[in-house]
Residue, then its C-alpha position, 0 to 999 in steps of 0.5 A: m383811203a380817200s386821201l394821202g394824209r391827215h393833217i391836224i393843226v393844234e393849239y395848246y393853251d395855259c401850258s406849264p411855262e417851264i415844260l414849254n421851255d425845256v427842249v429835252n423834255i419836249e423832244k421826249s414828249m414828241i417822240n413818245a407821242a409819235e411812237e404811241a400813235g404807231a409812227t416810225i421815227i426817222n429823225s428828231t431836230f429841236h432847238h432851244f432859243s435864248p431866253y425862251g422858246v423851243s422849235g422842233v420836228v420829229v420826222i416820221q416815216e409817215s410824215h412829221l410832228a412839228i412844234h413851236t412854243w411860247p413859254e411866256y404865254g403858256y402856248a404851243s403850236v403843233d402840226l401833226f401830219t401822218c400819211g396813210d391809215t396806220v398812224n392815229p394823230w389824235v393819240s399824239y394830240q392827247l398825249l401832248k396835251e397831258a405832257f404840256k399840262a395844257g389847260h385846254g387845246s383846240a385842233v382841226e383836221l384836214s385831209r391832204g392829197e385827195m386821191a381823186l385828184l392824183k395820178r401815180k408816177n413811175f420812177d427809180v427808187k434806188a436812184l433816189r436813195d441817200e446815206k440816210s437809208t439802209d441798203e434795203g431802203d429803210p430809214i436810219k434814225t438820227r437825232d439833233v437837239w440844239f441850244t441856240e443863244r440869239d438876239d434879233k440879229i445874231a445867233l449861236s447854235l450848238k448840238h447837245d445830248g441834254k442838260l446835266y444841270d438845270v436850276q433856277s437860283d435866287y438870281q438866274r437860271v443855271s444850266v449845264f449842257n452836254t454839247q457835242a462840239y465843246g464838251n460841257m457848257l455852262t449857261l446863265d439865263g440862256m447865255v453861254m458863259t464857258t465851255e470845256k473846249d474853249e474856256y482856256v482862252y478867256h481864263e488865261m487872258i484875263t489873268h496872266i497878262p496882269m499877273l506878268t506885268h505887275p511888279n509884285p502881286k501878293r493879293a488878288l480879288v476876283i469878283g464873280g468867276g464862279d466856274g473857278g477858271t480865273a482862280r485856277e489860272l491865278l493860282r499858277h502864280d506862286s507869288l500870290e499869297e491869297v486869292v479872294m473870290v466873291e461869287i454871288d450865286d452858289k449854284v454856279i459854283e455847285a454846277s461847275k464843281m459837278h460838271l466842269p471839274t477841270i475848270a473848277s479844279a482850284l476851288e478847294h485850293p488852300k490859298l483861295n478864300l471863296i466867299v458866296d456874297d455880293g461882290i459889290k458889297y464886298v468891294n465897298d467894305a474892303a480896306d483901302e489899298s488891300f489888293d494888288l489885282v482886282i479881276v472883274d469876271s462878270t457876265d453881261p450887264v444884265g441880272p445880278a451883274e448889272g451893278l458891276f457896270t457902274v461908275d460908283f463900283y469902279k471907283e470903289v475898285y480903284r480905292i481898294l487897289s494898292k499903289d501899283g494895283i491893276m484892275v482887269t475886266q471882261s469888257e464885252s465884244p466890240r462888234f456885238n455890244s458896241k455901246v457898252f464896250k465904248e462906255i466901259f473904256q470912257t468910264y475907266r479912263g475917267i477914273y484911272g486916267q487916259e493913258q492908264v487904260h488899255c484894251y486887248l483882245a482874244y478870240i473865243p468861238t462860243y462868244p458872240t462874234g468870236m472877238w472878245s475884249f478885256s480892259y487893263s487899268s493901272k493905278g500906278g506904274a504898271h504897264p502891259i507892254a513897257n513892264f513886260d518881261e518876255a523871257k519870264s512870260k515864255a518860261f511861265a507859259k512853257e512850264h504850265r503848258l498854257k494853251y492860248y497865252n504866250e509871250d508873242l500873243h501877250k504883245a499882239a493882243f494889244a495891237l487893235p484893229s483900226f475900227v476897235r481903236d477908233m471906237i475908244s480913241 
């Protein structure tokens, strides 16, 4: 053996973009390539980045196989490094070329650690053993696959055990991941929408604050909300005679029913009128003063939700609200999306009036920065604090065993940090 290791630097071109953006498939392909080459696997760690791209490494007893992909170019860069002469990295090269459906590939092999330049050193092997090894010194195999949502300044990573659902709808990529920390997680175009473990924060706060301050709500409209959580919370209120929910993407509903059943539990409720259609069109066609409450449960202002963040749309919502009607929307993170956050409140106040629009906050671990805002816009005399019946709220939260909302939090949510207050003052 003339050297310690063989290092093959690989480039694959004209690959399948879909394959290069599928972190679970790439991990399986890399593990298979290592095993077929005769390697002993110790660990696999892979990240999927939003909206596209995968990085990962398979650590083998004989060194490693590493990858980064650019699906938008159909390109993957791979390092195959093997120590000794028991593993053939060229077997891995050919298997990965086939797995990625590469049009062509190129590679160069280097010898690493020239034996003629090395001198063996003595040390205590037992003193260097860690918890990743057995008592006999053999490696313990581990696995880390990560979903990462990021922009150029901030990222959230969650370890998961694979995708449960992954469909490109007419509007967006709808996926459900089985995360280890937050249970099943719904993403749209790589952005986290909701998870089983923290969904209650968002859904309780977007619904119960307006419902417990409106004088007599009978009809509610939800725009978006295909996971079903907002409808579920609204339907806890017996005073409502009907909830209309308009979701543009039936694949969101399908994924939620299949893999988020506790969130989607009310989607078959007899008081729910579930419509798969464009929410903007529905609002434009709705009659004047036909709803007491309108909740805009939208994604960020991109893709199919972009039209929900316009003056014309909010004017139409104002029109269809009853005289004491309330509009509540998710209004982004003051820290993460400051520009949109400020513009939203300027827009609402231009329609409803300066004193009729209120901001409140909740804390959702899987949303960017954790701090998330909601808007409360009142067409008539409803007020989030002045009309608040604390005893009624306390009894409601206790009866339904709510996990986040309570009478104290209702009031406290409107106590804004100074920097938030200054942004919208």
